[in-house]
C-alpha positions as CSV (number, residue, x, y, z in Angstrom):
1,M,48.7,28.6,26.4
2,A,49.1,28.5,22.6
3,L,48.1,30.9,19.9
4,I,46.4,28.9,17.2
5,V,45.1,30.1,13.8
6,Q,42.4,27.9,12.4
7,K,41.2,28.2,8.8
8,Y,37.9,26.7,7.7
9,G,37.0,26.3,4.0
10,G,33.7,26.7,2.2
11,T,32.5,23.1,2.7
12,S,33.3,23.3,6.4
13,V,31.0,26.4,6.8
14,G,28.6,25.4,4.0
15,S,25.4,25.5,6.1
16,P,24.2,26.9,9.5
17,D,24.6,23.4,11.0
18,R,28.2,23.2,9.8
19,I,28.9,26.7,11.1
20,K,27.6,25.6,14.5
21,N,29.9,22.6,14.3
22,V,32.9,24.8,13.7
23,A,31.8,27.0,16.6
24,R,31.7,23.9,18.9
25,R,35.2,22.9,17.7
26,V,36.6,26.4,18.3
27,A,34.9,26.7,21.7
28,K,36.7,23.4,22.7
29,F,40.1,24.9,21.8
30,K,39.3,28.1,23.6
31,A,38.2,26.1,26.7
32,L,41.7,24.6,26.8
33,G,43.1,28.0,27.4
34,N,44.3,28.7,23.9
35,Q,44.1,32.0,22.1
36,V,42.3,31.4,18.8
37,V,42.0,33.3,15.5
38,V,39.6,31.8,13.0
39,V,39.8,32.5,9.3
40,V,36.9,31.5,7.2
41,S,35.9,31.2,3.5
42,A,32.5,32.0,2.0
43,M,29.9,29.2,2.4
44,S,30.4,26.6,-0.4
45,G,28.9,27.7,-3.7
46,E,28.4,31.3,-2.6
47,T,31.4,32.8,-4.5
48,N,30.2,31.1,-7.7
49,R,26.7,32.5,-7.1
50,L,28.1,36.0,-6.7
51,V,30.3,35.7,-9.8
52,A,27.3,34.5,-11.8
53,L,25.3,37.5,-10.6
54,A,28.0,39.9,-11.8
55,H,28.1,38.2,-15.2
56,E,24.3,38.7,-15.5
57,I,24.9,42.4,-15.3
58,Q,28.2,42.7,-17.2
59,K,29.6,40.2,-19.7
60,H,33.1,41.1,-18.5
61,P,32.7,42.4,-14.9
62,D,34.7,45.4,-13.9
63,P,37.5,43.9,-11.6
64,R,37.1,46.5,-8.9
65,E,33.4,46.1,-8.6
66,L,33.7,42.3,-8.9
67,D,35.9,42.3,-5.8
68,V,33.3,44.4,-4.0
69,I,30.7,41.8,-4.8
70,I,32.6,38.5,-4.2
71,S,34.1,39.7,-0.9
72,T,30.7,39.8,0.7
73,G,30.6,36.0,0.9
74,E,33.2,35.8,3.6
75,Q,31.6,38.8,5.4
76,V,28.4,36.7,5.9
77,T,30.4,33.8,7.3
78,I,32.3,35.8,9.9
79,G,29.1,37.3,11.2
80,L,27.3,33.9,11.4
81,L,30.3,32.2,13.1
82,S,30.7,35.0,15.6
83,M,27.1,34.7,16.5
84,A,27.4,30.9,16.8
85,L,30.4,31.3,19.2
86,K,28.4,33.7,21.4
87,E,25.7,31.1,21.6
88,H,28.4,28.9,23.3
89,G,29.3,31.7,25.7
90,V,32.5,32.5,23.9
91,K,33.4,36.1,23.4
92,A,33.9,36.7,19.6
93,K,34.5,39.5,17.2
94,S,34.4,39.5,13.4
95,Y,36.8,41.4,11.1
96,T,36.7,41.9,7.4
97,G,40.1,42.1,5.7
98,A,39.9,45.8,5.5
99,Q,39.1,46.1,9.3
100,V,42.2,44.0,10.2
101,K,44.0,45.8,7.9
102,I,45.3,43.3,5.4
103,L,47.1,45.5,3.0
104,T,47.4,44.2,-0.6
105,D,48.6,45.4,-3.9
106,S,45.9,46.7,-6.4
107,A,45.7,43.6,-8.7
108,H,41.9,43.1,-8.4
109,T,40.7,39.5,-8.2
110,K,44.3,38.2,-7.7
111,A,45.9,40.6,-5.2
112,R,48.9,39.8,-3.2
113,I,49.3,40.5,0.5
114,V,51.8,43.3,1.3
115,S,51.5,43.5,5.1
116,I,49.1,42.8,8.0
117,D,48.5,45.1,10.9
118,E,48.2,42.7,13.8
119,Q,47.4,45.3,16.5
120,N,43.6,45.0,16.5
121,I,43.7,41.2,16.5
122,M,46.2,41.1,19.4
123,G,44.2,43.6,21.4
124,D,41.1,41.5,21.1
125,L,43.0,38.3,21.9
126,E,44.2,39.9,25.1
127,K,40.6,40.7,26.0
128,D,39.9,36.9,25.8
129,C,38.0,37.2,22.4
130,V,38.1,34.7,19.6
131,V,38.8,36.8,16.5
132,V,37.0,35.7,13.4
133,V,38.6,37.0,10.2
134,A,37.3,37.0,6.6
135,G,39.7,35.1,4.4
136,F,40.3,35.8,0.7
137,Q,40.2,39.6,1.0
138,G,42.1,42.8,1.9
139,V,42.3,46.4,1.0
140,D,44.8,48.3,-1.2
141,E,46.6,51.6,-0.4
142,H,43.7,53.5,-1.9
143,G,41.1,51.8,0.3
144,N,39.7,49.6,-2.5
145,I,38.5,46.2,-1.5
146,T,40.6,43.5,-3.1
147,T,40.4,39.7,-3.3
148,L,43.3,37.2,-3.4
149,G,42.1,34.7,-6.0
150,R,40.5,31.3,-5.6
151,G,41.7,29.6,-2.5
152,G,43.0,32.8,-1.0
153,S,41.5,32.1,2.4
154,D,44.4,29.6,2.9
155,T,46.8,32.4,2.2
156,T,45.0,34.7,4.7
157,G,45.2,32.1,7.4
158,V,48.9,31.4,7.0
159,A,49.8,35.1,6.6
160,I,47.9,36.0,9.8
161,A,49.7,33.1,11.6
162,A,53.0,34.5,10.4
163,A,52.1,38.0,11.5
164,L,51.0,36.9,14.9
165,R,53.9,34.4,15.3
166,A,51.3,31.7,16.0
167,D,52.2,28.4,17.5
168,E,50.3,26.5,14.8
169,C,48.2,27.2,11.7
170,Q,45.5,24.5,11.2
171,I,43.9,24.3,7.8
172,Y,40.5,22.5,8.2
173,T,39.0,21.3,4.9
174,D,36.8,18.5,3.6
175,V,39.7,16.0,3.5
176,D,41.7,14.7,6.4
177,G,45.2,15.6,5.1
178,V,47.4,15.6,2.1
179,Y,47.2,12.5,-0.1
180,T,49.7,10.9,-2.5
181,T,47.2,12.0,-5.2
182,D,43.5,12.8,-5.5
183,P,41.6,9.7,-4.0
184,R,38.7,10.4,-6.4
185,V,41.1,9.5,-9.3
186,V,43.1,6.8,-7.5
187,P,41.1,5.1,-4.7
188,E,44.4,3.6,-3.4
189,A,45.8,7.0,-2.6
190,R,47.2,7.3,0.9
191,R,47.2,10.1,3.5
192,L,50.7,11.3,4.2
193,K,51.7,11.8,7.8
194,S,54.1,14.5,6.8
195,I,55.4,16.3,3.8
196,T,58.1,18.9,3.4
197,F,57.4,22.6,2.5
198,E,59.3,22.1,-0.7
199,E,57.2,19.1,-1.8
200,M,53.9,20.8,-0.8
201,L,55.0,23.8,-2.8
202,E,55.6,21.7,-5.9
203,M,52.3,19.8,-5.3
204,S,50.3,23.0,-5.0
205,S,52.0,24.6,-8.0
206,M,51.4,21.5,-10.1
207,G,47.7,21.3,-9.4
208,S,47.1,19.8,-5.9
209,K,44.0,21.5,-4.6
210,V,44.5,20.8,-0.9
211,L,46.4,24.0,-0.2
212,Q,46.7,27.1,-2.3
213,L,50.2,27.8,-3.6
214,R,50.7,31.2,-1.9
215,S,49.7,29.8,1.5
216,V,52.5,27.2,1.2
217,E,55.0,29.9,0.1
218,F,54.1,32.0,3.2
219,A,54.3,29.0,5.5
220,G,57.8,28.0,4.2
221,K,59.1,31.5,4.2
222,Y,58.0,32.3,7.7
223,K,58.4,28.8,9.1
224,V,54.8,28.6,10.1
225,K,53.9,25.2,11.6
226,L,51.1,24.0,9.2
227,R,48.7,21.1,9.6
228,V,45.9,20.0,7.3
229,L,42.9,18.5,9.1
230,S,39.3,17.5,8.4
231,S,36.6,19.6,9.8
232,F,34.2,16.6,9.7
233,E,36.3,14.4,12.0
234,E,36.6,15.0,15.7
235,E,40.0,13.1,15.9
236,G,42.9,12.7,13.6
237,E,46.5,14.0,13.2
238,G,46.1,15.1,9.6
239,T,49.2,15.9,7.6
240,L,52.0,18.0,9.1
241,I,53.9,20.2,6.7
242,T,57.5,20.6,7.9
243,V,61.0,21.5,7.0
244,E,63.0,18.8,5.2
245,D,63.4,15.5,7.0
246,N,66.5,13.7,6.0
247,D,65.3,10.3,7.2
248,K,62.1,10.8,5.1
249,M,64.3,11.5,2.1
250,E,65.8,8.1,2.3
251,Q,62.5,6.4,2.7
252,A,60.4,7.9,0.0
253,I,61.6,8.8,-3.5
254,I,58.3,10.2,-4.7
255,S,55.8,11.7,-2.2
256,G,52.9,12.3,-4.6
257,I,51.4,12.7,-8.1
258,A,49.9,16.2,-8.7
259,F,47.8,17.1,-11.8
260,N,46.0,20.0,-13.3
261,R,43.2,19.7,-15.8
262,D,43.0,23.4,-16.5
263,E,46.0,23.8,-18.9
264,A,46.1,25.3,-22.3
265,K,49.0,25.1,-24.7
266,I,50.0,27.8,-27.1
267,T,52.6,27.7,-29.8
268,V,53.9,30.7,-31.7
269,M,55.3,29.3,-35.0
270,G,58.0,30.6,-37.3
271,V,59.5,33.0,-34.7
272,P,62.8,34.8,-35.6
273,D,65.5,33.1,-33.7
274,K,67.3,36.1,-32.1
275,P,68.0,37.6,-28.7
276,G,65.1,39.2,-26.9
277,I,62.4,37.3,-28.8
278,A,61.1,35.5,-25.7
279,Y,60.5,38.8,-24.0
280,Q,58.7,40.2,-27.1
281,I,56.3,37.2,-27.0
282,L,55.8,36.9,-23.2
283,G,56.0,40.6,-22.3
284,P,52.6,41.5,-23.6
285,V,51.1,38.4,-22.1
286,S,52.6,39.2,-18.7
287,D,51.4,42.9,-19.0
288,A,47.9,41.4,-19.3
289,N,48.4,39.7,-15.9
290,I,48.4,36.2,-17.4
291,D,50.5,33.7,-15.7
292,V,52.7,31.5,-17.9
293,D,53.8,28.1,-16.8
294,I,55.9,25.6,-18.8
295,I,57.9,27.2,-21.6
296,I,59.8,25.4,-24.5
297,Q,61.7,26.9,-27.4
298,N,62.6,24.5,-30.1
299,V,66.0,24.6,-31.9
300,G,65.8,27.1,-34.8
301,E,66.1,26.3,-38.5
302,D,66.8,28.8,-41.2
303,G,66.7,31.6,-38.7
304,A,63.3,30.7,-37.3
305,T,62.0,28.6,-34.3
306,D,58.8,27.6,-32.6
307,F,58.0,29.0,-29.1
308,S,55.5,27.0,-26.9
309,F,54.1,27.7,-23.4
310,T,51.1,26.9,-21.2
311,V,48.6,29.2,-19.5
312,H,45.5,28.5,-17.4
313,R,42.6,27.5,-19.6
314,N,40.5,30.4,-18.3
315,E,43.1,32.8,-19.8
316,Y,43.6,30.9,-23.1
317,A,41.3,33.1,-25.2
318,K,42.7,36.3,-23.8
319,A,46.3,35.1,-24.4
320,M,45.5,34.0,-28.0
321,D,43.9,37.4,-28.8
322,I,47.0,39.3,-27.5
323,L,49.4,37.0,-29.5
324,K,47.4,37.2,-32.7
325,S,46.6,40.9,-32.6
326,K,49.7,42.3,-31.1
327,V,52.6,39.9,-31.0
328,Q,52.4,38.1,-34.3
329,P,52.4,41.1,-36.5
330,H,55.1,42.8,-34.4
331,I,57.6,40.0,-34.5
332,G,56.6,38.6,-37.9
333,A,55.7,35.1,-36.6
334,R,54.2,32.7,-39.2
335,E,51.3,31.4,-37.1
336,V,49.8,31.2,-33.6
337,I,48.2,27.9,-32.8
338,G,46.7,26.5,-29.5
339,D,45.1,23.6,-27.7
340,S,42.7,24.4,-24.8
341,R,42.4,20.7,-23.8
342,A,45.8,20.0,-22.4
343,A,46.6,18.6,-18.9
344,K,49.7,18.5,-16.7
345,V,50.9,15.6,-14.6
346,S,53.8,15.9,-12.1
347,V,55.7,13.5,-9.9
348,V,57.1,15.2,-6.8
349,G,59.6,14.1,-4.1
350,V,62.7,15.3,-2.3
351,G,64.1,11.8,-2.8
352,M,64.8,12.7,-6.4
353,R,67.9,14.4,-5.1
354,S,69.5,11.1,-4.1
355,H,68.0,8.8,-6.7
356,V,68.5,8.5,-10.5
357,G,66.2,7.2,-13.2
358,I,63.0,8.9,-12.0
359,A,62.5,10.7,-15.4
360,S,63.1,7.5,-17.5
361,K,60.8,5.5,-15.3
362,M,58.0,8.2,-15.6
363,F,58.5,8.4,-19.4
364,R,58.6,4.6,-19.9
365,T,55.4,4.2,-17.8
366,L,53.5,6.7,-19.9
367,A,54.9,5.3,-23.2
368,E,53.7,1.7,-22.3
369,E,50.2,3.2,-22.1
370,G,50.5,5.0,-25.4
371,I,50.4,8.4,-23.8
372,N,52.3,11.0,-25.8
373,I,54.3,13.7,-23.9
374,Q,53.9,17.1,-25.5
375,M,56.1,19.2,-23.1
376,I,58.4,18.4,-20.2
377,S,59.5,20.6,-17.3
378,T,61.8,19.7,-14.4
379,S,63.1,21.0,-11.1
380,E,65.3,19.5,-8.4
381,I,62.3,17.6,-6.8
382,K,59.7,17.6,-9.6
383,I,59.1,16.4,-13.2
384,S,56.1,17.6,-15.0
385,V,54.7,16.6,-18.4
386,V,51.9,18.1,-20.5
387,I,49.7,15.5,-22.2
388,D,46.3,15.4,-23.9
389,E,43.5,15.9,-21.3
390,K,41.7,12.6,-22.2
391,Y,44.7,10.6,-20.9
392,L,45.0,12.5,-17.6
393,E,43.4,10.0,-15.2
394,L,45.0,7.0,-16.8
395,A,48.4,8.7,-16.5
396,V,47.9,9.5,-12.8
397,R,46.8,5.9,-12.0
398,V,49.7,4.2,-13.7
399,L,52.3,6.6,-12.3
400,H,50.9,6.2,-8.8
401,K,51.3,2.5,-9.1
402,A,54.7,2.6,-10.8
403,F,56.3,4.6,-8.0
404,G,54.9,2.4,-5.3
405,L,52.6,5.0,-3.8
406,D,49.8,2.4,-3.3
407,Q,52.0,0.9,-0.5
408,E,51.8,1.9,3.1
409,E,54.5,4.2,4.6
410,A,57.1,2.4,6.6
């Protein structure tokens, strides 16, 4: 008997018929003698509808009240799925994040999980129940409902699997695994049989939407066996996310091309070139809970330098306001300029550790297409570039081909 955590995304539970289909799948796993915990998202489109309702009432919705509103989407799904399971003769019980108790910090709309009390879930599993948990949400130490940010249901699923020491965490979505890149951009993209936690972490952080970044972090940290599968196919092995495979390292230099359309680039010009200036610029941005990604500081001339960084496009206006109203007059910067139409493309692969020339090949490929690189960031297994958004799809296609990702795995 295995303990399995299954997570179903919004498209997988997007209608009553799809919820019934999930119930049939879960009932099959239960009939095999497994203990099953199911984590679900809101029905597709529901969170957007709830956010839109909030904006009709308040231009800038209060974060605490917004969490109260958008957490109801998952609450509907857990009730419906539990009912559907009972129609199959399966004992089922639904839990909100607060009922589990998934304890989070108090950062409304982007909270982080602090701990999970697994006692209630384990008690119901021992009573032969399928436990159905609302993803994406928790409760802080003051009892306030919190949400984990978009894609947070993946994080809930993996975190619960870690807390329960589950045998496997299965992430069911509208794709049948992790691909070398988005097949909607590159039709020749291939499904990977396996990928390392490191590679998946970089793919997620660089824009791959298959799994949310924090869910991969959890899986890697707690060694949760993670598999991505399609909820619309009865059979299929999906993609297994594993610890590093040395044989695979020798076979594949690059595992995938990730990209993100939602980048914005900001440059603070004429910055005094002195110790502590980076903190004076980024400190107020961080205090506003704005995540900063790629950072570049140019070589200073005449005691001044330019400081550039990227943020998510949704937080561009907020960051620009902070920089112009607070930072610029405080540090005496000459000007703050920005571009809200940037994009990021990344090549990812553990094989970079044992192969040279990856960066030069990437830069040459982009140059041959006349694509200008605005910023560069590297790690041991990843190279990212910021480019003009209009060249994004072209860049992804040519890099996918240049690194041989169109070819079948050996």
